[in-house]
N, C-alpha and C positions, 0 to 999 in steps of 0.2 A: 095571702088571700088570692092573688093572681095565680100562683102555682096551684092552689087548690082547685080553682075554676078550670084551669087547663087540664088537670088530672080528671076532673069530672067529665069534661068534653071527650077526652080520650076513651074513658070507660063507656060513654054513651055511643061512641062511634064504633066500638068493637062489634064485629060480626054484622055490620050493617051494609046495605046496598044503596048506592046513590045513582040516580040518573041525572046526567048533566047535559044540558043543551048548550050549544055555542062553545063546545069544548076545544075547538081548533084554534082559538085565539082569545086574547083579551082576558076579561074577568072569568069566563068559563074555563079557559085553560088554566088560569091560576088556581081556581077552586079545585079543578081536577087533579092538578099536581099536589096540592096541599092534602087533599083527601087520600090520594094514593100513598103519600108519605105516612099516613095514619093507618095504612093497611085496610082501608075501606074498599070493598068490591065496587067497581064502577061500571056503569053503562054510559057510554059517551056518544053524543050526537053532535055533529058539526059538519061544516062544508068541507069538501075535499080541498086540501091546501098543502103546499110544500112546507109551510110552517107548522102543520099539524103534528109533526113528529116530535115526540118528547125526548 
């Protein structure tokens, strides 16, 4: 059941674009990295930071 839901999410994310605020740290960064691993095209907004590099 869990594998089926994960597969459904992957299909839903195909060819999608996400805009993420707060992408330079914390939850925003974690979400950005996770979506990038799913090949989602991203628009990232965050404060300039040394830690912003992925």
